[in-house]
N, CA, C and O atoms as a printed pandas DataFrame, in Angstrom:
     atom_number atom_name residue_name chain_id  residue_number  x_coord  y_coord  z_coord
0              1         N          ALA        A               1  106.324   83.244   83.408
1              2        CA          ALA        A               1  106.130   83.104   84.841
2              3         C          ALA        A               1  106.104   81.621   85.191
3              4         O          ALA        A               1  105.340   80.850   84.610
4              5         N          LYS        A               2  106.935   81.233   86.133
5              6        CA          LYS        A               2  106.971   79.836   86.554
6              7         C          LYS        A               2  106.417   79.641   87.961
7              8         O          LYS        A               2  106.262   78.510   88.422
8              9         N          LYS        A               3  106.122   80.735   88.634
9             10        CA          LYS        A               3  105.520   80.642   89.969
10            11         C          LYS        A               3  104.621   81.863   90.171
11            12         O          LYS        A               3  104.904   82.950   89.667
12            13         N          TRP        A               4  103.539   81.664   90.914
13            14        CA          TRP        A               4  102.561   82.724   91.080
14            15         C          TRP        A               4  101.697   82.464   92.302
15            16         O          TRP        A               4  101.787   81.415   92.940
16            17         N          ILE        A               5  100.860   83.442   92.611
17            18        CA          ILE        A               5   99.864   83.311   93.677
18            19         C          ILE        A               5   98.520   83.054   93.010
19            20         O          ILE        A               5   98.042   83.871   92.224
20            21         N          ASN        A               6   97.917   81.920   93.327
21            22        CA          ASN        A               6   96.554   81.635   92.889
22            23         C          ASN        A               6   95.647   82.268   93.943
23            24         O          ASN        A               6   95.481   81.724   95.035
24            25         N          ILE        A               7   95.062   83.421   93.610
25            26        CA          ILE        A               7   94.288   84.180   94.590
26            27         C          ILE        A               7   93.084   83.388   95.085
27            28         O          ILE        A               7   92.660   83.560   96.228
28            29         N          ARG        A               8   92.526   82.522   94.239
29            30        CA          ARG        A               8   91.383   81.708   94.676
30            31         C          ARG        A               8   91.788   80.764   95.807
31            32         O          ARG        A               8   91.052   80.612   96.782
32            33         N          LYS        A               9   92.952   80.132   95.681
33            34        CA          LYS        A               9   93.435   79.237   96.746
34            35         C          LYS        A               9   93.727   80.024   98.013
35            36         O          LYS        A               9   93.342   79.617   99.108
36            37         N          SER        A              10   94.413   81.157   97.859
37            38        CA          SER        A              10   94.752   81.979   99.022
38            39         C          SER        A              10   93.494   82.464   99.735
39            40         O          SER        A              10   93.411   82.411  100.962
40            41         N          TYR        A              11   92.522   82.935   98.968
41            42        CA          TYR        A              11   91.263   83.425   99.525
42            43         C          TYR        A              11   90.544   82.313  100.291
43            44         O          TYR        A              11   90.121   82.503  101.431
44            45         N          GLY        A              12   90.412   81.154   99.650
45            46        CA          GLY        A              12   89.720   80.032  100.283
46            47         C          GLY        A              12   90.389   79.589  101.571
47            48         O          GLY        A              12   89.716   79.321  102.566
48            49         N          ASN        A              13   91.711   79.513  101.553
49            50        CA          ASN        A              13   92.441   79.099  102.750
50            51         C          ASN        A              13   92.368   80.153  103.855
51            52         O          ASN        A              13   92.197   79.815  105.026
52            53         N          PHE        A              14   92.496   81.425  103.485
53            54        CA          PHE        A              14   92.514   82.490  104.489
54            55         C          PHE        A              14   91.150   82.691  105.135
55            56         O          PHE        A              14   91.049   82.793  106.358
56            57         N          TYR        A              15   90.103   82.748  104.321
57            58        CA          TYR        A              15   88.763   83.003  104.854
58            59         C          TYR        A              15   87.997   81.713  105.172
59            60         O          TYR        A              15   86.840   81.764  105.589
60            61         N          LYS        A              16   88.641   80.566  104.976
61            62        CA          LYS        A              16   88.047   79.260  105.307
62            63         C          LYS        A              16   86.713   79.050  104.602
63            64         O          LYS        A              16   85.698   78.757  105.234
64            65         N          VAL        A              17   86.735   79.206  103.272
65            66        CA          VAL        A              17   85.530   78.978  102.478
66            67         C          VAL        A              17   85.808   77.885  101.453
67            68         O          VAL        A              17   86.950   77.717  101.027
68            69         N          PRO        A              18   84.777   77.137  101.049
69            70        CA          PRO        A              18   84.976   76.069  100.060
70            71         C          PRO        A              18   85.294   76.631   98.680
71            72         O          PRO        A              18   85.050   77.804   98.397
72            73         N          ARG        A              19   85.839   75.779   97.836
73            74        CA          ARG        A              19   86.268   76.162   96.484
74            75         C          ARG        A              19   85.138   76.805   95.676
75            76         O          ARG        A              19   85.389   77.701   94.870
76            77         N          ASN        A              20   83.897   76.356   95.886
77            78        CA          ASN        A              20   82.785   76.928   95.114
78            79         C          ASN        A              20   82.446   78.359   95.543
79            80         O          ASN        A              20   81.589   79.000   94.934
80            81         N          GLN        A              21   83.109   78.859   96.584
81            82        CA          GLN        A              21   82.907   80.236   97.032
82            83         C          GLN        A              21   84.058   81.141   96.611
83            84         O          GLN        A              21   84.216   82.239   97.144
84            85         N          THR        A              22   84.880   80.669   95.632
85            86        CA          THR        A              22   86.049   81.449   95.237
86            87         C          THR        A              22   85.975   81.954   93.796
87            88         O          THR        A              22   87.005   82.258   93.195
88            89         N          LYS        A              23   84.780   82.045   93.245
89            90        CA          LYS        A              23   84.621   82.713   91.948
90            91         C          LYS        A              23   84.823   84.206   92.193
91            92         O          LYS        A              23   84.501   84.718   93.265
92            93         N          LEU        A              24   85.353   84.890   91.201
93            94        CA          LEU        A              24   85.678   86.301   91.346
94            95         C          LEU        A              24   84.500   87.122   91.863
95            96         O          LEU        A              24   84.653   87.887   92.815
96            97         N          THR        A              25   83.345   86.974   91.257
97            98        CA          THR        A              25   82.189   87.771   91.677
98            99         C          THR        A              25   81.740   87.433   93.099
99           100         O          THR        A              25   81.302   88.314   93.838
100          101         N          ILE        A              26   81.847   86.166   93.481
101          102        CA          ILE        A              26   81.455   85.755   94.831
102          103         C          ILE        A              26   82.447   86.286   95.863
103          104         O          ILE        A              26   82.050   86.748   96.933
104          105         N          MET        A              27   83.749   86.217   95.534
105          106        CA          MET        A              27   84.753   86.748   96.469
106          107         C          MET        A              27   84.509   88.233   96.713
107          108         O          MET        A              27   84.529   88.691   97.855
108          109         N          LEU        A              28   84.280   88.983   95.639
109          110        CA          LEU        A              28   84.014   90.422   95.777
110          111         C          LEU        A              28   82.766   90.658   96.622
111          112         O          LEU        A              28   82.771   91.486   97.533
112          113         N          GLU        A              29   81.703   89.928   96.314
113          114        CA          GLU        A              29   80.442   90.092   97.041
114          115         C          GLU        A              29   80.628   89.808   98.530
115          116         O          GLU        A              29   80.128   90.555   99.371
116          117         N          ASN        A              30   81.346   88.733   98.859
117          118        CA          ASN        A              30   81.560   88.376  100.260
118          119         C          ASN        A              30   82.406   89.407  100.996
119          120         O          ASN        A              30   82.335   89.511  102.220
120          121         N          LEU        A              31   83.207   90.169  100.251
121          122        CA          LEU        A              31   84.022   91.223  100.855
122          123         C          LEU        A              31   83.310   92.573  100.830
123          124         O          LEU        A              31   83.888   93.588  101.216
124          125         N          GLY        A              32   82.052   92.585  100.375
125          126        CA          GLY        A              32   81.270   93.813  100.349
126          127         C          GLY        A              32   81.642   94.742   99.208
127          128         O          GLY        A              32   81.438   95.953   99.301
128          129         N          MET        A              33   82.187   94.185   98.127
129          130        CA          MET        A              33   82.602   94.989   96.976
130          131         C          MET        A              33   81.752   94.630   95.759
131          132         O          MET        A              33   81.232   93.520   95.650
132          133         N          ASN        A              34   81.625   95.588   94.857
133          134        CA          ASN        A              34   80.972   95.352   93.575
134          135         C          ASN        A              34   82.033   95.085   92.521
135          136         O          ASN        A              34   83.172   95.536   92.646
136          137         N          TYR        A              35   81.656   94.348   91.481
137          138        CA          TYR        A              35   82.554   94.131   90.366
138          139         C          TYR        A              35   82.655   95.442   89.596
139          140         O          TYR        A              35   81.636   96.016   89.214
140          141         N          ASP        A              36   83.876   95.917   89.367
141          142        CA          ASP        A              36   84.099   97.134   88.584
142          143         C          ASP        A              36   84.489   96.758   87.164
143          144         O          ASP        A              36   85.417   95.975   86.961
144          145         N          GLY        A              37   83.791   97.308   86.184
145          146        CA          GLY        A              37   84.161   97.089   84.793
146          147         C          GLY        A              37   83.274   96.087   84.090
147          148         O          GLY        A              37   82.157   95.795   84.517
148          149         N          ARG        A              38   83.817   95.561   82.976
149          150        CA          ARG        A              38   83.095   94.597   82.146
150          151         C          ARG        A              38   83.516   93.176   82.512
151          152         O          ARG        A              38   84.713   92.900   82.591
152          153         N          PRO        A              39   82.571   92.271   82.738
153          154        CA          PRO        A              39   82.924   90.878   83.043
154          155         C          PRO        A              39   83.759   90.258   81.928
155          156         O          PRO        A              39   83.524   90.514   80.747
156          157         N          HIS        A              40   84.710   89.463   82.304
157          158        CA          HIS        A              40   85.593   88.719   81.403
158          159         C          HIS        A              40   86.555   89.608   80.618
159          160         O          HIS        A              40   87.189   89.146   79.669
160          161         N          SER        A              41   86.666   90.872   81.005
161          162        CA          SER        A              41   87.699   91.738   80.454
162          163         C          SER        A              41   88.958   91.458   81.263
163          164         O          SER        A              41   88.949   91.573   82.488
164          165         N          GLY        A              42   90.034   91.093   80.584
165          166        CA          GLY        A              42   91.270   90.765   81.299
166          167         C          GLY        A              42   91.739   91.886   82.195
167          168         O          GLY        A              42   92.150   91.643   83.329
168          169         N          LEU        A              43   91.683   93.126   81.699
169          170        CA          LEU        A              43   92.127   94.266   82.489
170          171         C          LEU        A              43   91.222   94.476   83.700
171          172         O          LEU        A              43   91.712   94.674   84.812
172          173         N          ASP        A              44   89.907   94.434   83.491
173          174        CA          ASP        A              44   88.972   94.636   84.603
174          175         C          ASP        A              44   89.054   93.496   85.616
175          176         O          ASP        A              44   89.007   93.740   86.822
176          177         N          ASP        A              45   89.176   92.256   85.143
177          178        CA          ASP        A              45   89.336   91.126   86.064
178          179         C          ASP        A              45   90.595   91.328   86.908
179          180         O          ASP        A              45   90.579   91.096   88.117
180          181         N          SER        A              46   91.674   91.756   86.273
181          182        CA          SER        A              46   92.943   91.965   86.996
182          183         C          SER        A              46   92.800   93.041   88.068
183          184         O          SER        A              46   93.303   92.889   89.181
184          185         N          LYS        A              47   92.121   94.114   87.732
185          186        CA          LYS        A              47   91.916   95.193   88.707
186          187         C          LYS        A              47   91.090   94.694   89.895
187          188         O          LYS        A              47   91.388   95.026   91.042
188          189         N          ASN        A              48   90.066   93.907   89.624
189          190        CA          ASN        A              48   89.230   93.382   90.702
190          191         C          ASN        A              48   89.996   92.383   91.563
191          192         O          ASN        A              48   89.825   92.354   92.782
192          193         N          ILE        A              49   90.836   91.565   90.936
193          194        CA          ILE        A              49   91.672   90.628   91.695
194          195         C          ILE        A              49   92.628   91.408   92.587
195          196         O          ILE        A              49   92.860   91.023   93.733
196          197         N          ALA        A              50   93.183   92.498   92.071
197          198        CA          ALA        A              50   94.080   93.339   92.871
198          199         C          ALA        A              50   93.339   93.921   94.074
199          200         O          ALA        A              50   93.907   94.008   95.163
200          201         N          ARG        A              51   92.086   94.317   93.895
201          202        CA          ARG        A              51   91.293   94.839   95.011
202          203         C          ARG        A              51   91.101   93.766   96.084
203          204         O          ARG        A              51   91.158   94.057   97.279
204          205         N          ILE        A              52   90.872   92.529   95.651
205          206        CA          ILE        A              52   90.727   91.422   96.596
206          207         C          ILE        A              52   92.041   91.204   97.341
207          208         O          ILE        A              52   92.043   91.032   98.560
208          209         N          ALA        A              53   93.159   91.211   96.614
209          210        CA          ALA        A              53   94.467   90.999   97.236
210          211         C          ALA        A              53   94.758   92.088   98.269
211          212         O          ALA        A              53   95.256   91.791   99.355
212          213         N          ILE        A              54   94.455   93.341   97.944
213          214        CA          ILE        A              54   94.673   94.439   98.890
214          215         C          ILE        A              54   93.848   94.228  100.148
215          216         O          ILE        A              54   94.341   94.419  101.260
216          217         N          ARG        A              55   92.598   93.835   99.975
217          218        CA          ARG        A              55   91.724   93.595  101.138
218          219         C          ARG        A              55   92.261   92.452  101.999
219          220         O          ARG        A              55   92.244   92.524  103.228
220          221         N          MET        A              56   92.742   91.385  101.328
221          222        CA          MET        A              56   93.288   90.253  102.082
222          223         C          MET        A              56   94.512   90.693  102.887
223          224         O          MET        A              56   94.664   90.297  104.043
224          225         N          LEU        A              57   95.375   91.497  102.296
225          226        CA          LEU        A              57   96.536   92.017  103.022
226          227         C          LEU        A              57   96.094   92.865  104.212
227          228         O          LEU        A              57   96.660   92.752  105.299
228          229         N          GLN        A              58   95.095   93.703  104.013
229          230        CA          GLN        A              58   94.578   94.529  105.102
230          231         C          GLN        A              58   93.998   93.670  106.221
231          232         O          GLN        A              58   94.063   94.041  107.393
232          233         N          ASP        A              59   93.433   92.525  105.856
233          234        CA          ASP        A              59   92.855   91.615  106.848
234          235         C          ASP        A              59   93.906   90.725  107.513
235          236         O          ASP        A              59   93.575   89.919  108.383
236          237         N          GLY        A              60   95.175   90.868  107.108
237          238        CA          GLY        A              60   96.249   90.133  107.763
238          239         C          GLY        A              60   96.759   88.910  107.022
239          240         O          GLY        A              60   97.552   88.145  107.571
240          241         N          CYS        A              61   96.326   88.713  105.800
241          242        CA          CYS        A              61   96.781   87.563  105.023
242          243         C          CYS        A              61   98.229   87.770  104.568
243          244         O          CYS        A              61   98.606   88.870  104.166
244          245         N          ASP        A              62   99.022   86.725  104.634
245          246        CA          ASP        A              62  100.390   86.736  104.126
246          247         C          ASP        A              62  100.360   86.049  102.767
247          248         O          ASP        A              62  100.507   84.830  102.679
248          249         N          LEU        A              63  100.169   86.832  101.706
249          250        CA          LEU        A              63  100.080   86.258  100.363
250          251         C          LEU        A              63  101.438   85.720   99.950
251          252         O          LEU        A              63  102.442   86.432   99.985
252          253         N          ARG        A              64  101.457   84.442   99.555
253          254        CA          ARG        A              64  102.690   83.781   99.150
254          255         C          ARG        A              64  102.446   82.968   97.889
255          256         O          ARG        A              64  101.319   82.570   97.591
256          257         N          VAL        A              65  103.534   82.729   97.152
257          258        CA          VAL        A              65  103.458   81.863   95.983
258          259         C          VAL        A              65  102.852   80.535   96.420
259          260         O          VAL        A              65  103.288   79.943   97.408
260          261         N          ASN        A              66  101.836   80.062   95.676
261          262        CA          ASN        A              66  101.205   78.790   96.042
262          263         C          ASN        A              66  101.065   77.834   94.862
263          264         O          ASN        A              66  100.532   76.734   95.012
264          265         N          GLU        A              67  101.545   78.250   93.682
265          266        CA          GLU        A              67  101.561   77.355   92.522
266          267         C          GLU        A              67  102.800   77.656   91.685
267          268         O          GLU        A              67  103.317   78.773   91.667
268          269         N          ARG        A              68  103.259   76.602   90.986
269          270        CA          ARG        A              68  104.402   76.786   90.095
270          271         C          ARG        A              68  104.365   75.719   89.014
271          272         O          ARG        A              68  103.660   74.716   89.127
272          273         N          ILE        A              69  105.136   75.958   87.972
273          274        CA          ILE        A              69  105.314   74.975   86.900
274          275         C          ILE        A              69  106.688   74.347   87.085
275          276         O          ILE        A              69  107.684   75.057   87.224
276          277         N          HIS        A              70  106.746   73.020   87.088
277          278        CA          HIS        A              70  108.024   72.314   87.182
278          279         C          HIS        A              70  107.960   71.138   86.213
279          280         O          HIS        A              70  107.093   70.271   86.324
280          281         N          GLY        A              71  108.878   71.122   85.277
281          282        CA          GLY        A              71  108.888   70.047   84.285
282          283         C          GLY        A              71  107.612   69.974   83.480
283          284         O          GLY        A              71  107.191   68.892   83.071
284          285         N          GLY        A              72  106.987   71.129   83.246
285          286        CA          GLY        A              72  105.752   71.171   82.483
286          287         C          GLY        A              72  104.510   70.793   83.266
287          288         O          GLY        A              72  103.415   70.748   82.705
288          289         N          GLN        A              73  104.663   70.521   84.555
289          290        CA          GLN        A              73  103.533   70.110   85.395
290          291         C          GLN        A              73  103.181   71.212   86.389
291          292         O          GLN        A              73  104.067   71.843   86.964
292          293         N          LEU        A              74  101.885   71.440   86.590
293          294        CA          LEU        A              74  101.414   72.368   87.602
294          295         C          LEU        A              74  101.605   71.730   88.968
295          296         O          LEU        A              74  101.189   70.593   89.192
296          297         N          MET        A              75  102.232   72.458   89.877
297          298        CA          MET        A              75  102.480   71.934   91.219
298          299         C          MET        A              75  102.003   72.941   92.256
299          300         O          MET        A              75  102.108   74.152   92.060
300          301         N          THR        A              76  101.479   72.427   93.359
301          302        CA          THR        A              76  101.110   73.272   94.493
302          303         C          THR        A              76  102.350   73.467   95.346
303          304         O          THR        A              76  103.112   72.528   95.572
304          305         N          VAL        A              77  102.549   74.692   95.820
305          306        CA          VAL        A              77  103.672   75.008   96.693
306          307         C          VAL        A              77  103.136   75.069   98.114
307          308         O          VAL        A              77  102.176   75.791   98.383
308          309         N          SER        A              78  103.740   74.327   99.018
309          310        CA          SER        A              78  103.314   74.321  100.411
310          311         C          SER        A              78  103.511   75.703  101.009
311          312         O          SER        A              78  104.557   76.322  100.816
312          313         N          SER        A              79  102.518   76.186  101.731
313          314        CA          SER        A              79  102.635   77.500  102.359
314          315         C          SER        A              79  103.497   77.444  103.611
315          316         O          SER        A              79  103.893   78.488  104.129
316          317         N          ALA        A              80  103.798   76.240  104.112
317          318        CA          ALA        A              80  104.591   76.105  105.324
318          319         C          ALA        A              80  106.090   76.164  105.042
319          320         O          ALA        A              80  106.881   76.426  105.948
320          321         N          VAL        A              81  106.482   75.924  103.799
321          322        CA          VAL        A              81  107.899   75.887  103.449
322          323         C          VAL        A              81  108.245   77.101  102.602
323          324         O          VAL        A              81  107.584   77.353  101.595
324          325         N          PRO        A              82  109.275   77.865  102.989
325          326        CA          PRO        A              82  109.649   79.017  102.161
326          327         C          PRO        A              82  110.101   78.557  100.783
327          328         O          PRO        A              82  110.752   77.522  100.647
328          329         N          LEU        A              83  109.754   79.328   99.772
329          330        CA          LEU        A              83  110.157   79.035   98.414
330          331         C          LEU        A              83  111.629   79.347   98.251
331          332         O          LEU        A              83  112.106   80.357   98.769
332          333         N          GLU        A              84  112.369   78.488   97.532
333          334        CA          GLU        A              84  113.792   78.723   97.307
334          335         C          GLU        A              84  113.998   80.096   96.723
335          336         O          GLU        A              84  113.319   80.491   95.776
336          337         N          GLY        A              85  114.942   80.825   97.296
337          338        CA          GLY        A              85  115.289   82.130   96.778
338          339         C          GLY        A              85  114.328   83.229   97.190
339          340         O          GLY        A              85  114.529   84.389   96.829
340          341         N          ALA        A              86  113.304   82.893   97.929
341          342        CA          ALA        A              86  112.344   83.909   98.363
342          343         C          ALA        A              86  112.948   84.730   99.494
343          344         O          ALA        A              86  113.661   84.192  100.340
344          345         N          PRO        A              87  112.666   86.033   99.513
345          346        CA          PRO        A              87  113.157   86.844  100.632
346          347         C          PRO        A              87  112.427   86.453  101.905
347          348         O          PRO        A              87  111.322   85.916  101.840
348          349         N          PRO        A              88  113.024   86.712  103.056
349          350        CA          PRO        A              88  112.341   86.370  104.311
350          351         C          PRO        A              88  111.042   87.153  104.437
351          352         O          PRO        A              88  110.959   88.290  103.974
352          353         N          PRO        A              89  110.022   86.555  105.062
353          354        CA          PRO        A              89  108.744   87.248  105.221
354          355         C          PRO        A              89  108.931   88.545  106.007
355          356         O          PRO        A              89  109.739   88.609  106.933
356          357         N          GLN        A              90  108.179   89.568  105.630
357          358        CA          GLN        A              90  108.223   90.842  106.328
358          359         C          GLN        A              90  106.822   91.241  106.713
359          360         O          GLN        A              90  105.844   90.792  106.115
360          361         N          MET        A              91  106.733   92.091  107.718
361          362        CA          MET        A              91  105.419   92.568  108.152
362          363         C          MET        A              91  104.776   93.342  107.014
363          364         O          MET        A              91  105.419   94.175  106.376
364          365         N          SER        A              92  103.520   93.066  106.767
365          366        CA          SER        A              92  102.785   93.795  105.739
366          367         C          SER        A              92  102.526   95.214  106.223
367          368         O          SER        A              92  102.204   95.426  107.392
368          369         N          ARG        A              93  102.666   96.176  105.332
369          370        CA          ARG        A              93  102.391   97.562  105.723
370          371         C          ARG        A              93  100.903   97.808  105.871
371          372         O          ARG        A              93  100.501   98.887  106.307
372          373         N          TYR        A              94  100.067   96.825  105.517
373          374        CA          TYR        A              94   98.619   96.987  105.597
374          375         C          TYR        A              94   98.053   96.507  106.923
375          376         O          TYR        A              94   96.879   96.733  107.218
376          377         N          ARG        A              95   98.863   95.860  107.708
377          378        CA          ARG        A              95   98.348   95.336  108.985
378          379         C          ARG        A              95   98.160   96.494  109.960
379          380         O          ARG        A              95   98.890   97.485  109.939
380          381         N          ASN        A              96   97.157   96.330  110.809
381          382        CA          ASN        A              96   96.885   97.370  111.822
382          383         C          ASN        A              96   97.677   97.114  113.061
383          384         O          ASN        A              96   97.584   97.878  114.022
């Protein structure tokens, strides 16, 4: 994978919270959810991150790639500029 969505960055930007409020357990708590599973289990962490992403989509967030690797360096991708080769944005089916 050379590009991805850093859910912590997306969460912080969307809900306007500082970086120290983007730990997995804190994000879940602030959204009124409990952590499901065993802490630090890759599978359980992934499921909980997916629950956060679904909630963000329901709340109107447009989740987009915000980090990538280029030349071995981690780079932030601007949310204002479409990523090369990305399909045009579409309405989320989760919006009301």
